[in-house]
C-alpha positions in Angstrom: 0.0 0.0 0.0 1.4 3.4 -1.0 0.8 6.2 1.5 -1.9 8.1 -0.3 -4.3 9.2 2.4 -6.6 11.8 0.8 -9.7 11.9 3.0 -10.2 11.7 6.7 -13.9 11.1 7.5 -15.5 11.9 10.8 -18.8 10.3 11.8 -21.0 12.9 13.3 -24.5 12.9 14.9 -25.7 16.3 13.5 -24.3 17.2 10.1 -25.5 20.8 10.1 -24.0 21.4 13.6 -20.7 20.0 12.6 -20.8 22.0 9.3 -21.2 25.2 11.3 -18.4 24.2 13.7 -15.8 23.5 11.0 -16.9 26.1 8.4 -18.1 29.0 10.5 -16.2 28.3 13.8 -12.8 27.1 12.5 -13.0 28.7 9.1 -12.3 25.5 7.0 -13.2 26.0 3.3 -16.1 23.9 2.0 -18.9 23.9 -0.5 -21.3 22.8 2.2 -23.4 19.7 2.4 -23.6 17.7 -0.9 -25.3 14.4 -1.8 -28.5 15.1 0.0 -30.4 13.6 -3.0 -29.0 10.2 -2.2 -30.0 7.9 0.6 -27.1 7.9 3.1 -25.3 10.3 0.8 -25.3 13.7 2.6 -21.7 14.7 3.4 -19.5 17.8 3.6 -15.9 18.1 2.5 -13.3 20.6 3.8 -10.1 21.4 1.9 -7.0 20.9 4.1 -3.6 21.0 2.5 -1.9 19.3 -0.5 -5.1 17.7 -1.7 -6.1 16.3 1.7 -9.8 16.7 2.7 -11.7 16.3 5.9 -15.2 14.9 5.5 -18.1 14.8 7.9 -20.7 12.2 7.4 -23.6 11.1 9.6 -22.5 8.2 11.9 -25.5 6.1 11.0 -24.8 6.5 7.2 -21.2 5.7 7.8 -22.2 2.5 9.6 -24.6 1.6 6.8 -21.9 2.1 4.1 -19.2 0.2 5.9 -21.5 -2.7 7.1 -20.3 -2.0 10.7 -22.8 -1.9 13.5 -23.4 1.6 14.9 -21.9 1.7 18.4 -21.2 4.3 21.0 -18.5 6.7 20.0 -15.2 6.8 21.9 -13.1 10.0 21.7 -9.9 8.2 22.7 -9.8 6.1 19.5 -8.0 8.8 17.5 -6.6 12.3 17.6 -6.2 14.7 14.7 -3.0 16.6 14.9 -3.0 20.2 13.7 0.6 21.4 13.5 1.3 25.2 13.7 4.3 27.4 13.5 4.6 28.8 17.0 3.3 28.7 20.6 1.3 31.8 19.9 -0.4 30.1 17.0 -1.3 27.2 19.3 -3.0 29.6 21.7 -4.8 31.4 18.9 -6.2 28.2 17.4 -7.2 26.9 20.8 -9.1 30.1 21.5 -10.7 30.0 18.0 -11.9 26.4 18.7 -13.3 27.4 22.1 -15.2 30.3 20.6 -16.6 27.9 17.9 -18.0 25.6 20.7 -15.2 23.1 21.2 -14.6 21.6 24.6 -11.0 22.3 25.8 -9.9 19.0 27.4 -6.2 19.9 27.8 -5.3 23.6 27.8 -2.1 24.6 25.8 1.1 24.0 27.7 4.8 23.2 27.3 5.2 19.5 26.7 7.8 17.1 28.2 9.4 16.7 24.7 10.1 20.4 24.1 7.0 21.4 22.2 3.7 23.1 23.1 0.3 21.7 22.7 -3.3 21.5 23.8 -6.4 19.4 23.0 -10.0 20.1 22.2 -13.1 18.1 21.3 -15.4 19.0 18.5 -19.2 18.9 19.1 -19.2 15.1 18.4 -16.3 14.5 20.8 -13.6 14.0 18.2 -10.2 14.9 19.7 -7.9 17.4 18.1 -4.4 18.3 19.1 -3.1 21.7 18.3 0.7 21.5 18.5 3.9 23.4 17.8 6.9 21.0 17.4 10.2 23.0 17.2 11.7 20.1 15.2 9.2 20.3 12.4 9.0 23.0 9.8 5.6 24.1 8.7 5.3 24.9 5.0 2.1 26.8 4.1 
């Protein structure tokens, strides 16, 4: 398998609420919800970087498509790392997420490995880490 991950899909309980969080709250670019004319097809895509997209799709439709029983979500299954260029940018993104309705689970702080990070949950409980790693260069 070649490393060609192009879409990260989050199962959500309320597509409109999640759309508002990611589009209006965090400012991610999107064309909005598409595919509403299809059973189990309503989805929204957000452009990230270098051709990578974030998708939000109703959890029950995701379960239907994948033939996996719908189960209770667990936020500790995965984190999405958002790397930024400075400690100040970590603080700025964390504040932006909070204003958008995120739950701050771990306020920004210096890490044991020399970086700076914090964690928040989106309205469906998905965990995000906002992190500055001094060893990684951020190319916009």
